[in-house]
C-alpha positions in Angstrom: 11.9 167.5 10.2 8.9 168.0 8.2 9.9 165.4 5.4 10.8 162.7 8.3 7.3 163.3 9.8 5.3 163.0 6.4 7.2 159.6 5.7 9.4 161.2 2.5 12.8 159.6 1.8 14.0 162.9 0.4 13.6 166.3 1.5 13.3 167.5 -2.2 10.0 165.4 -2.4 8.3 167.7 0.7 9.8 170.8 -0.8 8.6 170.1 -4.3 5.2 169.2 -3.2 4.5 171.9 -0.2 6.8 174.7 -0.6 4.7 176.5 -2.9 2.0 176.6 -0.4 3.8 178.9 2.1 6.2 180.8 -0.1 5.5 183.9 1.8 6.0 182.3 5.2 9.5 180.9 4.1 11.4 184.2 4.4 9.5 184.6 8.0 10.6 181.3 8.9 14.3 181.4 7.7 14.6 184.9 9.5 13.2 183.1 12.9 15.5 180.3 12.6 18.6 182.7 12.0 17.6 184.9 14.9 17.3 181.9 17.2 20.8 180.8 15.9 22.2 184.2 16.5 21.0 184.3 20.1 22.2 180.6 20.7 25.6 181.8 19.6 26.0 184.9 21.8 
């Protein structure tokens, strides 16, 4: 979604450019998404 918003044609471009800025928050984001998916599947 972020890649599309920024106009990047490939997700890799977004990840390579910005992921280092949010490394500590990445685990939190993944955990939140997994928790939401778990709740929606129950």
